[in-house]
Every structure is written in structure tokens, then in C-alpha cells.
LUMGU-625949 format. One record per residue (C-alpha): residue number from 0; y, x, z. Coordinates in pm, 1 decimal. Each point is the difference from the previous one (the first is absolute). Example, Ala and Ser with C-alpha at 12.3 -4.5 7.8 and 13.67 -1.06 7.14 Angstrom:
// LUMGU-625949
NODE,n,py,px,pz
NODE,0,-450.0,1230.0,780.0 .
NODE,1,344.0,137.0,-66.0 .
***
This chain:
// LUMGU-625949
NODE,n,py,px,pz
NODE,0,16660.9,14789.9,704.9 .
NODE,1,-213.0,-201.3,-240.5 .
NODE,2,-339.6,-111.2,125.7 .
NODE,3,-286.6,41.4,-246.3 .
NODE,4,-363.6,-99.0,-20.4 .
NODE,5,-271.5,116.8,-236.3 .
NODE,6,-137.6,-255.7,-242.7 .
NODE,7,-349.1,32.1,147.8 .
NODE,8,126.5,-80.2,351.4 .
NODE,9,223.5,-279.3,-130.4 .
NODE,10,-284.3,-148.5,-203.2 .
NODE,11,-228.0,-21.2,304.7 .
NODE,12,274.1,-168.2,205.8 .
NODE,13,98.7,-236.6,-282.9 .
NODE,14,-357.6,-112.9,-59.7 .
NODE,15,-40.5,-76.2,372.3 .
NODE,16,330.6,-179.2,50.0 .
NODE,17,267.8,-132.2,-234.8 .
NODE,18,293.1,242.2,8.5 .
NODE,19,351.6,-53.4,-132.7 .
NODE,20,-18.5,196.0,-324.7 .
NODE,21,293.6,47.1,-237.2 .
NODE,22,-69.3,129.1,-351.9 .
NODE,23,319.6,154.1,-141.2 .
NODE,24,-127.8,47.7,-355.6 .
NODE,25,161.2,-191.8,-283.8 .
NODE,26,-122.5,-353.6,-71.8 .
NODE,27,-209.0,99.8,-305.8 .
NODE,28,-175.8,275.1,197.8 .
NODE,29,-66.2,-241.1,287.4 .
NODE,30,-129.4,-269.0,-239.8 .
NODE,31,-244.2,244.8,-158.8 .
NODE,32,-172.4,48.3,336.3 .
NODE,33,101.9,20.7,365.1 .
NODE,34,-154.2,33.0,343.4 .
NODE,35,-109.0,-344.2,123.8 .
NODE,36,266.6,-163.2,214.4 .
NODE,37,283.4,225.7,-116.9 .
NODE,38,345.4,-151.6,-43.6 .
NODE,39,194.3,133.9,-299.0 .
NODE,40,356.5,119.4,66.6 .
NODE,41,84.4,233.8,-290.6 .
NODE,42,190.8,311.9,96.7 .
NODE,43,248.1,-68.8,-281.7 .
NODE,44,101.1,-325.0,178.1 .
NODE,45,-35.6,134.4,352.2 .
NODE,46,361.9,12.3,108.9 .
NODE,47,51.0,-366.6,-81.1 .
NODE,48,-327.5,-134.4,146.0 .
NODE,49,-99.2,213.2,298.9 .
NODE,50,181.6,-240.9,236.5 .
NODE,51,-279.2,-253.3,-57.4 .
NODE,52,-219.6,217.0,224.0 .
NODE,53,-24.3,-69.8,372.2 .
NODE,54,125.6,293.9,208.9 .
NODE,55,-238.3,-99.3,280.3 .
NODE,56,-312.7,68.3,-210.7 .
NODE,57,-173.5,321.1,-101.8 .
NODE,58,-30.9,53.0,-375.4 .
NODE,59,-223.8,229.4,-199.4 .
NODE,60,165.2,120.1,-320.4 .
NODE,61,-200.3,90.2,-310.9 .
NODE,62,64.5,94.1,-363.6 .
NODE,63,-223.3,163.0,-262.0 .
NODE,64,-22.8,351.6,144.8 .
NODE,65,229.6,19.8,303.4 .
NODE,66,339.9,118.6,-130.6 .
NODE,67,179.7,-333.4,-35.1 .
NODE,68,-150.4,-130.3,321.4 .
NODE,69,137.9,304.2,182.3 .
NODE,70,347.6,-71.9,-139.6 .
NODE,71,-28.1,-366.7,103.1 .
NODE,72,-126.4,102.6,344.9 .
NODE,73,296.3,233.7,49.0 .
NODE,74,239.8,-275.0,-106.3 .
NODE,75,-154.7,-264.2,227.8 .
NODE,76,-25.7,235.8,297.0 .
NODE,77,372.5,75.3,-34.2 .
NODE,78,64.8,-376.2,6.0 .
NODE,79,-194.6,-40.0,325.3 .
NODE,80,-333.7,-128.8,-133.2 .
NODE,81,-340.4,107.3,132.3 .
NODE,82,-188.4,139.8,-298.9 .
NODE,83,-298.3,220.7,-74.2 .
NODE,84,-32.3,175.4,-335.9 .
NODE,85,-349.1,-23.2,-152.4 .
NODE,86,-80.4,342.2,-143.6 .
NODE,87,-186.6,14.9,-328.7 .
NODE,88,114.1,-344.5,-108.3 .
NODE,89,-189.9,-264.1,-190.2 .
NODE,90,-176.6,264.1,-207.5 .
NODE,91,-184.2,111.9,318.7 .
NODE,92,-122.3,-355.0,84.7 .
NODE,93,-379.7,-6.6,-47.7 .
NODE,94,-64.6,-376.3,12.9 .
NODE,95,72.5,-251.8,-276.9 .
NODE,96,362.9,-74.9,-80.3 .
NODE,97,135.9,-354.9,-32.1 .
NODE,98,171.1,-114.4,-317.8 .
***
């Protein structure tokens, strides 16, 4: 089962404490604006780069609206990673985005 968190709950937690956040949007989407502190691992490259993640850590997965992050969360969960899908995606983030 995939764990999920609403963007409003995630945002409160993320602003209090730095969380391990993976943005699975493509590089150009990420470059146009992303949640502060997010690491970009595009879904299109996921199968070749997911091993760079530490299986001992918890990761929050985000995309633009929640669909790609759900796919990435399903993939990582099947590989034994501890992940939480952020529902609503970057479009639901209410603070300023980094560029």
C-alpha cells in the first residue's frame, strides 16, 4: 500500500524540518520552479537512477499534480524504499517556489 500525505500537511512538516523530497518532474519543469530543497530525479530516468537513494531514509515524492509521483511511489515501494506520495503536487504548494 502506498502512503500518501496531503500537500497542506506536507507543507507544514517541510517548513518545520527539512524532509527528503524527490521531485519526479522533467528537468525543464523542475527548473521553472520547484519546492525548496527538492531533489530532481525525473520519472523518465527513474529506472536508471533510483539506486542513488538510500533505502534507510524516508522520501516524499512530488510531481506537478500527483499522478507521476504516485507511479514513482509505487515503483520505489516495490523496490523496498520508504516513500510517501505528496497529493496535489507542486501546483498545491502555497509558498514561493525556487528556481
